[in-house]
N, C-alpha and C positions, 0 to 999 in steps of 0.2 A: 350318372355314369362316372366311372373313375377317369381321371386324366390319363392320357396315353403314357405319360412318363411313369406313373405308378404301375400301369399294366406291364410295361416293358421291364421295369425294375423287378416286379414280381416274377416274371418269366425268367429273367437273368438269374435271380436268386435261386429259384427252384432248379434250374439247370446246373448251377454251380454246386448247390448242395447235393444234387444227385451224383455229380461227378466226384465229389469228395467222398460220399458214402460208397460209391462203387470202387474207387481207387484205394480207399483205406490207407492213407499215408501213415507211416510208422510214427510220425510225430503226434498223431491223434489217437491211434488205435494200437492195441497190444497184439501179441502173436495170434491169439484166438479170434481176433476181429472185433473185440469189445472196445468201447471207448475207454481211454485211459483216465484214471482219476485225476482230479485237479488238485495241485498242491506242489510244495517244494520240500518234500520230506527228506531230501538229501540223496535219494536214489538217482542214479544216472538214467537218462532216457533210454540208453541202449539196454539197460537191465529190465526195462518194462515198468519202471516206477512211475510215480506221478509226473505230470507235466504242467507247465504254466499255460500252455496253449491247449486248453480243453476244447472239446467239441462245442460246448455251450458258448465259450468265449469267441470261437471262430464263427459260429452261427450269428451271434449278435453283431460282430464287426462286419461280417459280409452283408448282412441286411442293411446296416447303416450305409456302407459303401455303395451298394447297389442304388439305393434311393438318392444318395448324394451325386453319383456319377450321372444318372439320368436326369436329375434336376439341373445339374451343371450343363449337360449337353442341350437341354431345352432352352437355355438362355442365349445360345448362339442365334444370330439372325437367320442363318440358313436352315435352321430346324423348324421354322414356322411356315 
């Protein structure tokens, strides 16, 4: 069985990604709701050009942060 912290981190990650996909922030999605391309081609984000904060980058960082936060919380004596 998985440790509780991994289960909690997975649930938090899925809920966070669901919220991102429902909210469709302009930083990650274009006007049609499609993920913006990754890159720095000189176009401004307001014009719908590429962004350095692509959906893939945000997903990877969010997954790492969820595991890190729940592992960190598991080290407190009150969590046992």
